[in-house]
SERO-4910 file (N, C-alpha, C, O; in steps of 0.05 Angstrom, whole numbers):
BEGIN
 pado doro    nc1    nc2    nc3   cac1   cac2   cac3    cc1    cc2    cc3    oc1    oc2    oc3
  Met    A   2186      7   1692   2212      5   1705   2221    -24   1704   2206    -43   1707
  Lys    A   2247    -28   1699   2259    -54   1696   2283    -58   1714   2294    -38   1724
  Ile    A   2291    -83   1718   2315    -89   1734   2335   -102   1715   2330   -123   1704
  Gly    A   2358    -90   1713   2380   -101   1697   2402   -112   1715   2410    -98   1734
  Ile    A   2411   -135   1709   2432   -149   1725   2456   -155   1707   2453   -168   1687
  Asp    A   2479   -145   1715   2503   -149   1699   2522   -166   1716   2534   -156   1735
  Leu    A   2525   -191   1708   2542   -210   1722   2570   -211   1709   2572   -217   1685
  Gly    A   2590   -204   1724   2617   -204   1714   2634   -226   1727   2624   -242   1743
  Gly    A   2659   -228   1719   2676   -248   1730   2682   -245   1759   2690   -264   1773
  Ser    A   2679   -220   1770   2686   -215   1797   2665   -199   1812   2669   -192   1836
  His    A   2642   -194   1800   2622   -177   1812   2595   -182   1800   2592   -195   1779
  Val    A   2574   -171   1813   2548   -169   1800   2537   -141   1806   2537   -131   1828
  Gly    A   2528   -128   1784   2515   -102   1787   2485   -104   1782   2477   -118   1763
  Ile    A   2469    -91   1798   2440    -93   1795   2429    -64   1795   2436    -48   1812
  Gly    A   2412    -58   1775   2402    -31   1773   2372    -29   1766   2361    -47   1753
  Leu    A   2360     -7   1774   2333      0   1766   2336     16   1740   2349     37   1740
  Ile    A   2324      6   1718   2329     18   1692   2303     30   1681   2282     19   1682
  Glu    A   2306     54   1669   2285     67   1654   2298     76   1628   2312     96   1627
  Lys    A   2292     61   1606   2305     66   1580   2335     65   1583   2346     44   1591
  Glu    A   2349     87   1577   2379     86   1579   2389     96   1606   2413     99   1610
  Lys    A   2371    102   1624   2379    113   1650   2378     92   1673   2359     77   1675
  Ile    A   2399     92   1689   2400     76   1713   2391     94   1736   2406    112   1744
  Leu    A   2367     89   1746   2356    105   1767   2370    101   1794   2373    119   1810
  Asp    A   2378     76   1799   2392     69   1823   2405     43   1819   2395     26   1804
  Ser    A   2428     39   1831   2442     13   1827   2460      7   1851   2465     24   1868
  Gln    A   2469    -18   1852   2488    -25   1872   2505    -48   1860   2497    -62   1842
  Glu    A   2529    -51   1872   2548    -71   1862   2557    -88   1885   2563    -79   1907
  Lys    A   2559   -114   1879   2570   -133   1898   2596   -145   1887   2595   -158   1866
  Ile    A   2618   -140   1900   2643   -152   1892   2646   -179   1906   2643   -181   1930
  Phe    A   2652   -200   1890   2654   -226   1902   2681   -229   1916   2702   -226   1904
  Ala    A   2680   -236   1942   2705   -242   1957   2716   -268   1947   2702   -285   1936
  Arg    A   2742   -273   1952   2755   -297   1943   2741   -322   1954   2737   -342   1940
  Glu    A   2732   -321   1979   2719   -344   1992   2692   -349   1978   2684   -372   1975
  Glu    A   2678   -328   1970   2652   -331   1957   2654   -344   1930   2635   -356   1920
  Arg    A   2677   -340   1917   2680   -351   1890   2683   -381   1889   2683   -393   1868
  Lys    A   2686   -393   1913   2688   -423   1914   2662   -437   1907   2662   -460   1898
  Asp    A   2640   -423   1912   2613   -434   1905   2597   -413   1890   2580   -400   1902
  Met    A   2604   -410   1865   2593   -387   1850   2563   -389   1845   2550   -368   1845
  Lys    A   2552   -413   1842   2524   -415   1838   2508   -404   1861   2489   -388   1858
  Thr    A   2515   -412   1885   2502   -402   1909   2507   -372   1912   2488   -357   1919
  Thr    A   2531   -363   1908   2538   -335   1911   2522   -318   1892   2512   -297   1900
  Ile    A   2520   -327   1867   2506   -311   1847   2476   -309   1854   2465   -287   1854
  Leu    A   2464   -331   1861   2435   -330   1867   2429   -313   1892   2411   -297   1892
  Gln    A   2445   -317   1912   2441   -301   1937   2446   -271   1932   2432   -254   1943
  Ser    A   2467   -265   1916   2473   -237   1910   2451   -223   1894   2444   -200   1899
  Ile    A   2440   -238   1875   2418   -227   1859   2394   -222   1876   2382   -200   1875
  Gln    A   2387   -242   1892   2363   -239   1908   2365   -217   1929   2347   -201   1932
  Ser    A   2388   -216   1943   2391   -195   1963   2394   -167   1950   2384   -147   1962
  Gly    A   2406   -166   1927   2410   -141   1913   2383   -129   1904   2378   -105   1907
  Ile    A   2366   -146   1892   2340   -137   1883   2323   -128   1907   2310   -107   1907
  Glu    A   2324   -144   1929   2309   -137   1953   2318   -110   1964   2301    -94   1972
  Glu    A   2344   -104   1964   2354    -79   1974   2346    -56   1957   2338    -35   1967
  Leu    A   2347    -59   1930   2339    -38   1912   2310    -31   1915   2303     -7   1916
  Leu    A   2293    -51   1916   2264    -46   1919   2259    -32   1945   2243    -12   1946
  Lys    A   2271    -41   1966   2267    -29   1993   2276      0   1993   2262     18   2004
  Arg    A   2299      5   1982   2311     32   1982   2294     52   1966   2293     76   1973
  Asn    A   2282     42   1945   2266     59   1927   2236     58   1933   2220     71   1919
  Arg    A   2229     43   1953   2201     41   1962   2182     33   1940   2161     45   1935
  Ile    A   2190     12   1926   2173      1   1905   2170    -29   1909   2186    -42   1923
  Thr    A   2150    -41   1897   2145    -70   1900   2155    -84   1875   2158    -72   1854
  Ile    A   2159   -110   1878   2168   -126   1855   2147   -126   1833   2154   -130   1809
  Glu    A   2121   -123   1840   2100   -122   1820   2102    -98   1801   2091    -99   1779
  Ala    A   2117    -78   1809   2121    -54   1792   2142    -58   1771   2146    -41   1754
  Ile    A   2156    -80   1772   2178    -86   1753   2168   -101   1729   2156   -122   1731
  Glu    A   2172    -88   1705   2162   -100   1680   2179   -124   1671   2168   -143   1659
  Leu    A   2204   -123   1676   2223   -144   1666   2248   -145   1683   2258   -124   1693
  Ile    A   2258   -169   1687   2284   -173   1700   2302   -185   1678   2297   -207   1669
  Gly    A   2323   -171   1671   2341   -180   1650   2369   -185   1661   2379   -170   1678
  Leu    A   2382   -207   1652   2408   -214   1661   2428   -214   1638   2424   -226   1617
  Ala    A   2450   -200   1643   2473   -201   1624   2495   -218   1637   2505   -211   1659
  Val    A   2502   -240   1625   2521   -259   1637   2544   -266   1618   2539   -267   1593
  Pro    A   2568   -270   1628   2590   -277   1610   2588   -306   1601   2576   -323   1614
  Gly    A   2599   -312   1578   2601   -339   1568   2579   -346   1548   2565   -329   1537
  Thr    A   2577   -372   1543   2559   -383   1522   2531   -387   1534   2528   -401   1554
  Ile    A   2511   -376   1521   2483   -379   1529   2468   -395   1507   2471   -389   1484
  Ser    A   2453   -414   1515   2436   -429   1496   2410   -437   1510   2410   -450   1531
  Gln    A   2388   -428   1498   2361   -434   1509   2359   -426   1539   2348   -441   1555
  Gly    A   2370   -404   1546   2368   -393   1573   2388   -405   1593   2387   -397   1616
  Val    A   2405   -423   1584   2424   -437   1603   2452   -426   1598   2460   -422   1575
  Ile    A   2467   -422   1619   2495   -415   1617   2510   -441   1611   2516   -456   1630
  Val    A   2516   -445   1586   2529   -470   1578   2558   -471   1588   2568   -491   1598
  Lys    A   2572   -448   1586   2600   -447   1593   2607   -418   1600   2604   -400   1583
  Ala    A   2618   -414   1623   2629   -388   1631   2655   -392   1646   2655   -395   1671
  Gly    A   2677   -392   1632   2702   -399   1643   2711   -381   1666   2722   -391   1686
  Asn    A   2707   -355   1663   2716   -337   1684   2700   -339   1710   2708   -328   1730
  Leu    A   2677   -353   1708   2661   -358   1732   2663   -387   1741   2651   -395   1761
  Asn    A   2677   -403   1725   2680   -431   1731   2653   -445   1732   2647   -461   1749
  Leu    A   2636   -438   1712   2609   -449   1711   2605   -464   1684   2616   -457   1664
  Ser    A   2589   -486   1686   2581   -499   1661   2553   -511   1666   2547   -521   1687
  His    A   2536   -509   1645   2509   -519   1645   2494   -510   1671   2482   -526   1685
  Phe    A   2494   -485   1675   2481   -473   1699   2455   -460   1690   2455   -439   1676
  Asp    A   2433   -471   1698   2406   -460   1692   2399   -439   1713   2386   -446   1733
  Leu    A   2408   -415   1708   2404   -393   1727   2375   -384   1728   2365   -376   1749
  Leu    A   2361   -386   1705   2334   -375   1704   2314   -392   1721   2296   -380   1734
  Ser    A   2317   -418   1722   2297   -435   1735   2293   -428   1765   2270   -424   1773
  Pro    A   2315   -426   1781   2310   -418   1809   2300   -389   1812   2285   -384   1831
  Leu    A   2307   -372   1793   2296   -344   1795   2266   -344   1788   2252   -328   1799
  Lys    A   2258   -361   1770   2229   -362   1763   2213   -372   1787   2189   -366   1789
  Gln    A   2225   -387   1804   2211   -397   1828   2207   -374   1848   2190   -376   1866
  Ile    A   2224   -354   1846   2223   -332   1865   2207   -308   1854   2191   -296   1869
  Tyr    A   2210   -303   1828   2198   -279   1816   2177   -287   1794   2182   -305   1778
  Gln    A   2155   -274   1795   2134   -279   1775   2137   -261   1750   2123   -263   1731
  Asn    A   2156   -242   1752   2161   -223   1730   2173   -237   1706   2186   -258   1709
  Pro    A   2169   -226   1682   2184   -237   1659   2214   -235   1663   2224   -215   1674
  Leu    A   2228   -256   1655   2257   -257   1658   2270   -263   1631   2258   -278   1615
  Gln    A   2293   -252   1626   2308   -259   1602   2338   -259   1609   2347   -245   1627
  Ile    A   2353   -274   1593   2382   -276   1598   2396   -276   1571   2387   -288   1552
  Arg    A   2419   -262   1570   2434   -259   1545   2463   -256   1552   2470   -246   1574
  Asn    A   2481   -263   1534   2509   -258   1537   2515   -229   1543   2503   -211   1530
  Asp    A   2533   -223   1561   2538   -196   1570   2549   -178   1548   2542   -154   1546
  Gly    A   2565   -189   1530   2576   -173   1508   2553   -164   1489   2554   -142   1479
  Lys    A   2534   -182   1484   2512   -175   1467   2494   -154   1480   2484   -136   1467
  Cys    A   2490   -157   1507   2474   -137   1521   2487   -109   1519   2473    -90   1513
  Ala    A   2513   -108   1525   2526    -82   1523   2525    -70   1495   2522    -46   1492
  Ala    A   2529    -88   1475   2528    -79   1448   2500    -68   1441   2499    -47   1427
  Leu    A   2480    -81   1449   2452    -72   1444   2447    -44   1456   2434    -27   1444
  Ala    A   2457    -40   1480   2454    -14   1493   2469      7   1478   2459     30   1475
  Glu    A   2494      1   1470   2509     21   1454   2496     27   1427   2497     49   1417
  Lys    A   2483      7   1415   2470     11   1389   2445     27   1393   2438     44   1376
  Glu    A   2430     22   1414   2405     36   1419   2409     64   1429   2394     83   1421
  Tyr    A   2428     68   1447   2430     94   1461   2458    107   1459   2460    130   1466
  Gly    A   2478     92   1451   2506    102   1455   2522    105   1430   2513    116   1410
  Ser    A   2547     96   1432   2568    102   1412   2562     91   1384   2573    100   1364
  Leu    A   2545     70   1382   2540     57   1356   2514     66   1343   2506     57   1321
  Lys    A   2500     85   1356   2472     92   1348   2471    102   1319   2451     96   1305
  Gln    A   2491    116   1310   2490    128   1283   2502    111   1261   2505    120   1238
  Tyr    A   2509     86   1267   2523     69   1248   2508     43   1242   2493     33   1259
  Asp    A   2512     32   1219   2500      7   1211   2518    -17   1215   2509    -38   1226
  Asp    A   2543    -15   1206   2562    -37   1208   2581    -32   1231   2598    -14   1230
  Cys    A   2578    -47   1253   2592    -41   1278   2604    -66   1291   2592    -87   1289
  Val    A   2627    -62   1303   2638    -83   1320   2640    -72   1348   2651    -51   1353
  Phe    A   2629    -87   1367   2631    -79   1395   2649   -100   1409   2644   -124   1407
  Ile    A   2669    -91   1424   2687   -109   1438   2687   -102   1468   2694    -80   1476
  Asn    A   2678   -121   1483   2676   -118   1512   2703   -127   1525   2709   -151   1524
  Ile    A   2718   -109   1537   2744   -116   1547   2744   -112   1577   2744    -89   1587
  Gly    A   2744   -133   1593   2744   -131   1622   2758   -155   1634   2782   -160   1628
  Thr    A   2744   -171   1650   2755   -195   1661   2762   -214   1638   2783   -228   1639
  Gly    A   2745   -215   1618   2750   -230   1593   2746   -211   1570   2746   -187   1573
  Ile    A   2742   -223   1546   2737   -207   1522   2713   -220   1507   2715   -244   1501
  Gly    A   2693   -205   1502   2670   -215   1487   2661   -193   1467   2677   -175   1462
  Gly    A   2637   -196   1457   2628   -175   1439   2605   -182   1421   2592   -203   1425
  Ala    A   2601   -166   1401   2579   -170   1383   2584   -154   1357   2601   -137   1356
  Val    A   2569   -162   1337   2572   -149   1310   2544   -141   1300   2525   -157   1302
  Phe    A   2542   -118   1288   2518   -109   1274   2525   -105   1245   2545    -93   1238
  Met    A   2509   -116   1228   2511   -112   1199   2485   -102   1188   2464   -114   1193
  Gly    A   2486    -79   1174   2462    -67   1164   2443    -59   1187   2419    -59   1184
  Gly    A   2455    -53   1210   2439    -45   1233   2428    -67   1249   2415    -63   1270
  Lys    A   2432    -93   1241   2420   -116   1255   2442   -132   1269   2463   -136   1259
  Leu    A   2435   -140   1294   2453   -157   1309   2455   -184   1297   2435   -197   1291
  Leu    A   2480   -193   1292   2484   -220   1281   2482   -240   1304   2496   -238   1324
  Glu    A   2464   -259   1301   2459   -279   1322   2458   -307   1310   2441   -313   1294
  Pro    A   2476   -325   1319   2476   -353   1310   2452   -368   1322   2440   -359   1342
  Lys    A   2445   -390   1310   2423   -406   1320   2430   -423   1344   2414   -427   1362
  Arg    A   2454   -435   1344   2461   -454   1365   2469   -441   1392   2455   -444   1412
  Tyr    A   2490   -426   1391   2500   -413   1416   2501   -383   1412   2496   -373   1390
  Ser    A   2509   -369   1433   2510   -340   1431   2531   -330   1412   2528   -309   1399
  Gly    A   2554   -345   1410   2574   -339   1391   2590   -313   1395   2587   -300   1416
  Phe    A   2606   -306   1375   2623   -282   1376   2640   -281   1401   2642   -259   1413
  Glu    A   2651   -303   1408   2670   -304   1431   2697   -295   1422   2716   -311   1419
  Phe    A   2699   -269   1418   2724   -257   1408   2748   -264   1425   2770   -269   1415
  Gly    A   2743   -266   1451   2765   -271   1470   2778   -298   1467   2800   -302   1478
  His    A   2765   -316   1453   2775   -343   1451   2785   -350   1423   2789   -374   1417
  Met    A   2790   -330   1407   2806   -335   1382   2835   -337   1391   2845   -320   1407
  Val    A   2849   -356   1381   2877   -362   1389   2896   -343   1375   2897   -343   1350
  Leu    A   2911   -328   1390   2931   -310   1378   2959   -320   1382   2978   -311   1368
  Asn    A   2963   -339   1400   2989   -350   1405   2987   -380   1411   2984   -388   1434
  Lys    A   2988   -396   1390   2984   -425   1393   3004   -436   1413   3028   -432   1411
  Gly    A   2993   -451   1433   3010   -462   1454   3018   -442   1475   3036   -448   1491
  Gly    A   3005   -419   1475   3011   -398   1494   2998   -402   1521   2994   -424   1530
  Arg    A   2991   -379   1534   2980   -380   1561   2955   -397   1562   2938   -396   1544
  His    A   2951   -411   1584   2927   -427   1589   2903   -409   1594   2905   -389   1608
  Cys    A   2881   -415   1582   2857   -400   1585   2836   -415   1601   2837   -440   1602
  Thr    A   2818   -401   1614   2797   -414   1629   2779   -432   1612   2765   -449   1622
  Cys    A   2779   -427   1586   2762   -443   1568   2774   -471   1562   2761   -488   1551
  Gly    A   2800   -474   1569   2813   -500   1565   2834   -499   1542   2850   -517   1540
  Lys    A   2832   -478   1526   2852   -475   1504   2876   -460   1514   2878   -453   1537
  Gln    A   2895   -456   1496   2919   -441   1502   2923   -418   1482   2917   -421   1458
  Gly    A   2932   -396   1492   2938   -373   1474   2915   -357   1465   2917   -343   1445
  Cys    A   2893   -358   1480   2869   -342   1472   2874   -312   1475   2890   -303   1491
  Phe    A   2861   -297   1458   2862   -268   1458   2860   -256   1486   2875   -239   1493
  Glu    A   2840   -265   1502   2835   -253   1528   2857   -260   1549   2859   -246   1569
  Thr    A   2872   -280   1544   2894   -286   1563   2917   -266   1560   2934   -265   1578
  Tyr    A   2917   -250   1539   2937   -230   1534   2926   -202   1535   2941   -183   1542
  Ala    A   2901   -198   1527   2892   -170   1522   2867   -162   1538   2856   -141   1533
  Ser    A   2859   -178   1558   2838   -170   1575   2849   -152   1597   2874   -151   1601
  Ile    A   2832   -136   1611   2842   -120   1633   2852   -138   1655   2870   -131   1670
  Lys    A   2839   -161   1658   2848   -180   1679   2877   -189   1673   2893   -190   1691
  Ala    A   2883   -194   1648   2910   -203   1640   2930   -181   1645   2952   -185   1656
  Leu    A   2923   -156   1638   2940   -133   1642   2945   -129   1672   2968   -125   1681
  Lys    A   2924   -130   1688   2926   -127   1717   2945   -148   1729   2962   -142   1746
  Met    A   2941   -173   1720   2957   -195   1731   2987   -190   1726   3003   -194   1744
  Lys    A   2994   -183   1701   3022   -179   1694   3034   -155   1708   3057   -156   1717
  Val    A   3019   -133   1710   3030   -109   1722   3033   -113   1752   3054   -104   1763
  Thr    A   3014   -125   1765   3016   -130   1794   3039   -149   1800   3052   -147   1821
  Glu    A   3043   -169   1783   3065   -187   1786   3092   -172   1784   3110   -176   1800
  Thr    A   3093   -155   1764   3118   -139   1760   3124   -122   1784   3147   -119   1792
  Leu    A   3104   -109   1795   3107    -91   1818   3106   -104   1845   3111    -92   1865
  Asp    A   3099   -131   1844   3097   -146   1869   3077   -134   1889   3083   -129   1912
  Val    A   3053   -128   1878   3031   -118   1895   3007   -136   1893   3006   -154   1875
  Asp    A   2988   -133   1911   2964   -150   1912   2948   -147   1886   2943   -125   1877
  Ser    A   2941   -170   1874   2926   -169   1849   2897   -162   1852   2883   -156   1833
  Asp    A   2887   -163   1877   2859   -157   1883   2855   -127   1886   2847   -118   1907
  Ile    A   2860   -112   1864   2858    -83   1865   2836    -74   1845   2827    -90   1829
  Ser    A   2828    -50   1848   2806    -39   1830   2818    -31   1803   2842    -26   1800
  Gly    A   2800    -31   1783   2808    -22   1757   2817      7   1757   2836     15   1743
  Gln    A   2805     24   1774   2812     52   1776   2841     55   1787   2856     71   1777
  Phe    A   2847     38   1807   2874     39   1818   2895     31   1797   2917     42   1796
  Leu    A   2888     11   1781   2905      1   1760   2911     24   1740   2934     29   1733
  Arg    A   2889     37   1731   2892     59   1711   2907     83   1722   2925     94   1709
  Glu    A   2899     91   1746   2909    117   1756   2934    116   1772   2947    136   1777
  Glu    A   2941     92   1781   2965     90   1798   2987     72   1786   3009     81   1782
  Leu    A   2980     47   1780   3000     28   1772   3010     32   1744   3034     29   1738
  Leu    A   2993     39   1725   3001     41   1697   3017     66   1691   3030     68   1670
  Ile    A   3017     85   1710   3033    109   1705   3061    108   1717   3076    127   1715
  Lys    A   3067     85   1730   3093     83   1742   3114     81   1720   3112     65   1701
  Asp    A   3135     97   1723   3156     98   1703   3177     77   1708   3200     82   1714
  Glu    A   3168     52   1705   3186     29   1709   3187     12   1684   3167      7   1671
  Pro    A   3211      5   1676   3214    -11   1651   3196    -36   1650   3185    -41   1629
  Gly    A   3194    -50   1672   3178    -74   1672   3149    -69   1665   3136    -84   1651
  Val    A   3138    -47   1677   3110    -40   1672   3107    -32   1642   3088    -40   1629
  Lys    A   3126    -16   1632   3124     -7   1604   3125    -31   1585   3111    -31   1565
  Glu    A   3141    -51   1592   3143    -75   1575   3116    -90   1575   3108   -100   1554
  Glu    A   3104    -93   1598   3078   -107   1600   3056    -92   1585   3040   -105   1572
  Ile    A   3056    -66   1586   3037    -50   1571   3041    -54   1541   3022    -56   1526
  Glu    A   3066    -55   1533   3072    -58   1505   3063    -85   1494   3051    -87   1473
  Val    A   3067   -106   1510   3057   -133   1502   3027   -133   1501   3015   -143   1482
  Phe    A   3014   -122   1521   2985   -119   1521   2974   -106   1496   2956   -115   1483
  Leu    A   2986    -83   1489   2977    -67   1466   2981    -82   1440   2965    -80   1422
  Glu    A   3003    -96   1438   3009   -111   1413   2988   -133   1409   2978   -136   1386
  Tyr    A   2981   -147   1430   2960   -168   1427   2933   -156   1422   2917   -166   1407
  Leu    A   2927   -134   1436   2901   -121   1433   2899   -110   1404   2878   -113   1392
  Lys    A   2920    -99   1394   2921    -89   1366   2916   -112   1347   2900   -110   1328
  Thr    A   2929   -135   1351   2926   -158   1333   2898   -168   1333   2886   -174   1311
  Gly    A   2886   -172   1357   2859   -182   1358   2839   -163   1345   2821   -172   1330
  Ile    A   2841   -137   1350   2823   -118   1338   2826   -117   1308   2807   -115   1293
  Ala    A   2851   -117   1299   2857   -117   1270   2844   -141   1256   2834   -139   1234
  Asn    A   2845   -165   1269   2833   -189   1258   2803   -184   1254   2791   -191   1233
  Leu    A   2790   -172   1274   2761   -168   1273   2754   -147   1252   2733   -149   1238
  Ile    A   2771   -127   1249   2766   -107   1228   2768   -120   1200   2752   -114   1183
  Asp    A   2788   -137   1197   2792   -150   1171   2768   -169   1164   2760   -171   1141
  Ile    A   2757   -181   1184   2734   -200   1179   2708   -185   1174   2694   -193   1156
  Phe    A   2702   -164   1190   2676   -152   1188   2675   -125   1174   2654   -115   1167
  Glu    A   2699   -112   1170   2700    -86   1157   2679    -66   1168   2663    -56   1152
  Pro    A   2679    -61   1194   2659    -43   1205   2665    -14   1200   2687     -6   1192
  Glu    A   2644      3   1203   2648     32   1202   2660     42   1228   2674     62   1228
  Ile    A   2655     27   1250   2663     36   1276   2669     12   1294   2655     -9   1291
  Val    A   2688     15   1311   2694     -5   1332   2691      9   1359   2705     29   1364
  Ser    A   2674     -1   1376   2670     10   1402   2682     -9   1423   2676    -33   1423
  Leu    A   2698      2   1441   2711    -14   1462   2698     -9   1488   2698     13   1499
  Gly    A   2685    -30   1499   2670    -28   1524   2682    -43   1547   2706    -48   1548
  Gly    A   2665    -50   1566   2675    -63   1591   2691    -42   1607   2687    -18   1603
  Ser    A   2708    -51   1624   2724    -32   1639   2744    -17   1622   2754      4   1631
  Phe    A   2749    -26   1598   2767    -11   1580   2754     16   1571   2767     34   1563
  Ala    A   2727     18   1574   2713     42   1566   2723     66   1583   2721     89   1574
  Tyr    A   2735     61   1606   2744     82   1624   2772     92   1616   2784    109   1629
  Tyr    A   2783     80   1594   2809     89   1584   2807    111   1564   2827    119   1551
  Glu    A   2784    123   1561   2780    146   1543   2798    169   1554   2797    176   1577
  Gly    A   2814    180   1536   2833    201   1544   2858    191   1557   2876    206   1563
  Asn    A   2860    164   1560   2884    152   1572   2905    147   1550   2897    140   1527
  Pro    A   2930    151   1556   2951    146   1535   2950    118   1523   2958    114   1500
  Ile    A   2940     98   1538   2939     71   1527   2920     70   1503   2927     56   1483
  Leu    A   2898     84   1504   2879     84   1481   2892     98   1457   2890     89   1435
  Glu    A   2906    120   1463   2920    134   1441   2941    117   1428   2944    117   1404
  Gln    A   2956    103   1445   2977     85   1434   2965     63   1418   2976     55   1397
  Leu    A   2942     52   1427   2929     30   1412   2920     40   1384   2925     26   1364
  Ile    A   2908     63   1383   2900     74   1357   2923     79   1339   2922     73   1315
  Gln    A   2945     89   1350   2970     93   1334   2980     66   1322   2988     65   1299
  Lys    A   2979     45   1339   2988     19   1330   2970      8   1307   2980     -4   1288
  Leu    A   2944     12   1310   2925      3   1290   2929     18   1263   2921      8   1242
  Gln    A   2941     42   1265   2945     58   1241   2972     51   1227   2977     61   1205
  Glu    A   2987     34   1239   3013     27   1227   3009     11   1201   2989     -3   1199
  Pro    A   3026     15   1181   3023      1   1155   3021    -29   1159   3035    -41   1175
  Asn    A   3003    -41   1143   2999    -70   1141   2988    -82   1167   2990   -106   1171
  Thr    A   2977    -66   1185   2964    -77   1209   2937    -89   1202   2930   -111   1211
  Thr    A   2922    -76   1184   2897    -87   1174   2900    -91   1144   2917    -79   1131
  Phe    A   2882   -107   1133   2883   -113   1104   2880    -88   1087   2896    -83   1069
  Asn    A   2860    -72   1094   2856    -46   1080   2870    -24   1096   2857     -6   1106
  Ser    A   2896    -27   1098   2912     -9   1115   2909     20   1105   2908     25   1081
  Gly    A   2907     38   1124   2904     66   1117   2875     76   1117   2870    100   1115
  Asp    A   2857     57   1119   2828     64   1120   2816     52   1145   2798     35   1144
  Leu    A   2826     60   1168   2817     49   1194   2789     59   1201   2783     83   1197
  Pro    A   2772     41   1211   2746     51   1220   2749     68   1245   2771     69   1257
  Lys    A   2728     82   1252   2729     98   1276   2733     80   1300   2719     60   1303
  Ile    A   2751     87   1318   2755     72   1343   2747     90   1366   2758    111   1370
  Val    A   2728     80   1382   2718     96   1405   2715     79   1429   2716     54   1428
  Thr    A   2711     91   1452   2703     77   1476   2673     78   1480   2660     97   1471
  Ala    A   2662     59   1493   2633     57   1497   2623     81   1513   2633     87   1535
  Ser    A   2603     96   1502   2594    120   1516   2579    114   1541   2577    131   1559
  Leu    A   2567     90   1543   2552     83   1568   2571     70   1588   2562     61   1609
  Lys    A   2597     69   1581   2617     58   1599   2609     29   1608   2599     13   1592
  Asn    A   2614     23   1633   2609     -4   1642   2580     -9   1650   2572    -30   1658
  Asp    A   2563     12   1646   2534     10   1651   2520     -3   1628   2497    -11   1630
  Ala    A   2534     -6   1605   2521    -15   1581   2509    -43   1584   2487    -48   1574
  Gly    A   2523    -61   1598   2513    -88   1602   2487    -88   1617   2468   -103   1610
  Met    A   2485    -73   1639   2462    -72   1655   2438    -60   1640   2415    -70   1642
  Ile    A   2443    -39   1624   2422    -26   1609   2413    -45   1586   2389    -48   1582
  Gly    A   2432    -57   1573   2425    -75   1551   2412   -101   1559   2399   -114   1543
  Ala    A   2414   -108   1585   2402   -133   1594   2371   -132   1592   2358   -153   1592
  Val    A   2360   -108   1592   2331   -105   1591   2320    -94   1565   2297    -86   1563
  Ile    A   2337    -94   1544   2328    -86   1517   2315   -110   1503   2306   -108   1481
***
């Protein structure tokens, strides 16, 4: 049995993992006040979450084979070098955890973790050349070629969300302007729609999908259109670079399966001259492990 930890821009999920199954889990949503000191909040949330899971399932920490962490941003030699959505830089998260737990620990970029889970157990299992795009608070991902995960030597890489689609555009947490994720992340969509409707931006993804996006208001339709155009452009760029057999869309976007937004996106990608090899679009799917992929992949 293993413990997988999925750290997001606004939450941390902790689960007891057995292969592709989450036996039990819990989620901690970071309150606005807690986000002011993310290092302390993250460490305390992980420690209390693990303690609660063990207690609830009546097992000891000695029964845990591995504790794995999926975290956003750039990872190098176990250190979170940069995580803009968490306002963190050069944060050695493993060191304090090693002082608490004697279990083996590992840390990897969340997009890579989710991709590994989808490759091992989910939507990418039957394919060799794959692009996985994690779309949530930010945008990340991974690429498999010939069935193998592409991994740079220096940093975790494949920061899809930080390719610039609009030079001089919206400011990004990374310090640049016009990044892909400032236009096409779920966070960006939520921000623009809630601004248009003048409602609290601190809402759930489910409420966004099932309530706000179905409002028949011109302003909302326009924001969805802008979102889809940028999402189409970013995905088309990745298709042109890697020519995958399949593109799997994960993160909170995985819950858009069957949603008109996914159908509209696929239609846009099929438009003439959207990709270099127009007319031969790879398979476009949502992640079958949904938002659990990061937690499961953290312990692969």
